[in-house]
C-alpha positions in Angstrom: 31.2 9.0 -46.4 28.6 11.0 -44.7 26.5 7.8 -44.9 28.5 5.6 -42.5 27.5 7.6 -39.7 23.6 7.3 -39.8 21.4 3.7 -39.0 19.0 2.3 -40.5 15.6 2.4 -38.1 12.8 0.5 -39.3 9.3 2.2 -39.4 7.4 -1.1 -39.2 6.6 -1.8 -35.5 7.6 -5.1 -33.8 4.7 -7.7 -32.3 4.4 -7.5 -28.9 7.0 -10.2 -26.9 4.0 -10.7 -23.6 0.4 -10.8 -24.0 -1.5 -8.1 -23.3 -1.8 -7.7 -18.7 -5.8 -8.2 -18.7 -7.0 -9.5 -14.9 -7.7 -12.6 -14.0 -11.7 -13.3 -13.4 -10.9 -13.7 -9.6 -9.2 -10.4 -8.9 -5.9 -9.4 -8.7 -4.0 -11.8 -6.7 -0.9 -9.9 -5.2 -3.4 -7.0 -3.7 -5.5 -8.2 -0.5 -9.3 -7.9 -0.9 -11.1 -6.2 0.9 -15.0 -5.6 0.6 -16.5 -2.3 0.1 -15.4 1.0 -1.8 -11.8 1.4 -1.0 -10.9 4.5 1.4 -11.2 8.2 0.0 -8.6 10.8 -0.4 -8.1 12.5 2.8 -6.7 11.5 6.5 -8.3 8.4 7.6 -9.7 7.0 10.6 -6.8 6.0 13.0 -6.9 2.6 14.2 -6.4 2.1 18.3 -4.9 -1.3 19.9 -6.7 -0.8 22.6 -8.9 2.0 23.7 -8.6 4.5 26.6 -10.7 4.5 29.3 -9.5 8.4 29.9 -8.2 10.3 27.2 -4.4 11.2 27.5 -3.9 15.1 28.7 -2.5 17.5 25.8 0.9 18.8 26.4 0.8 22.4 25.4 4.3 24.6 25.4 5.5 27.5 28.1 6.7 30.0 26.4 7.3 32.9 28.6 9.9 33.6 31.1 7.6 34.2 33.7 6.4 30.4 33.1 9.9 29.1 33.8 10.6 31.5 36.5 7.2 30.0 38.1 8.4 26.3 37.3 11.9 27.1 39.3 10.4 27.6 42.1 8.6 24.4 42.4 10.3 20.9 42.9 13.1 19.5 40.7 14.5 15.9 40.2 18.0 15.9 38.9 19.6 13.4 36.8 22.6 12.7 34.9 21.1 13.1 31.7 18.5 15.9 32.6 17.0 18.6 35.3 13.2 18.6 35.7 11.5 21.2 37.4 7.8 21.0 38.2 5.2 23.2 40.3 1.5 23.2 39.9 -0.1 26.2 37.8 -1.9 27.8 40.3 1.1 28.6 42.6 1.4 25.7 45.1 4.3 23.7 45.4 2.4 20.6 46.0 2.2 18.3 42.7 -0.9 16.4 42.1 -4.3 16.3 40.5 -6.5 19.6 41.2 -10.1 19.7 40.0 -9.7 23.7 39.5 -6.3 23.1 37.0 -6.5 23.0 33.1 -6.8 19.6 31.5 -3.7 20.2 30.0 0.3 19.8 30.6 3.0 22.8 30.3 6.2 21.8 29.0 9.4 24.4 28.4 12.9 23.2 27.4 16.0 24.7 27.8 19.8 24.5 27.6 22.4 27.1 28.9 25.6 27.8 26.8 27.6 25.6 29.3 26.7 22.6 27.3 28.0 24.1 24.0 27.0 26.1 20.8 24.2 26.7 19.2 23.9 23.6 17.4 24.6 21.3 20.3 21.8 22.9 22.6 19.3 22.7 19.5 20.2 19.1 19.7 19.8 18.6 23.3 16.3 20.4 23.1 15.1 18.0 20.3 16.1 14.9 21.9 14.4 16.6 25.3 11.4 17.5 23.6 10.9 13.9 21.7 11.1 12.0 25.0 8.4 14.6 26.5 6.1 13.7 23.7 6.6 10.5 24.2 6.8 10.1 28.3 4.6 13.4 30.0 0.9 12.1 28.8 1.9 8.6 30.5 3.5 10.5 33.7 2.8 13.8 33.7 0.1 15.0 35.5 -2.7 17.8 34.0 -2.4 21.2 36.0 1.2 20.9 36.2 4.2 22.7 34.3 7.3 20.9 33.8 10.4 22.2 33.1 13.4 20.2 31.0 17.0 21.8 31.6 19.4 20.1 29.6 22.8 19.0 30.9 26.3 18.6 29.5 25.5 14.6 28.9 22.1 15.5 27.2 23.2 15.9 23.5 25.6 12.5 23.5 23.9 10.1 26.0 22.4 6.8 25.1 19.0 7.0 24.1 17.5 4.4 26.0 19.3 6.1 28.9 18.0 9.6 28.7 14.4 8.4 28.3 15.1 6.0 31.5 16.4 9.4 33.3 13.2 11.4 32.0 10.8 8.6 33.3 12.2 8.2 36.5 12.6 11.7 36.8 8.9 12.2 36.2 7.8 9.8 38.6 9.5 10.9 41.4 7.8 14.0 40.9 4.6 12.6 40.5 5.4 10.5 43.8 7.0 13.3 45.7 9.9 11.9 45.7 13.2 14.3 43.9 15.7 11.7 44.1 19.0 12.9 43.1 22.3 11.2 41.2 23.0 9.0 43.5 19.9 7.1 44.2 19.3 6.8 40.4 23.1 5.7 39.7 22.3 2.8 42.6 19.3 1.6 40.4 21.2 1.1 37.0 23.9 -0.7 38.3 
């Protein structure tokens, strides 16, 4: 009775079904052939599609209350998805490239409790940080501090429209125009 549950397994190995894989004399056809050695471990050199004549300015975060209050005294651009405040780091209200100003752009992000709980505020700030990472090196000016203030529509606004809001606000601040929502909505229609 005990023997019925046991299965016989042969100790003799079966012959392999397929011949062992040997590389062809001309190499592996699946992988592309690159002359020279393979890249080593660690980070590789970046490959650019185009060369930059001038390097993009770096973006540094505003962290202290004093920096936020200084930017609040400057100019602002209001859009339906975001409010952006900007002020030159030397304290002047004029926005423009200054030779004495440091070569970085300041960026701060804030969201009030009016737009929602902590989860909603954090989502709004994450979205604004990503847009600032993409657009500030292109449209921001060195020596200027920008504060991005989330509005009630920021967390749920369509991504492309939010990017358009931030881009148009940055461009209007750079040109010295601080148009509000009405002109911006007329452009969207």
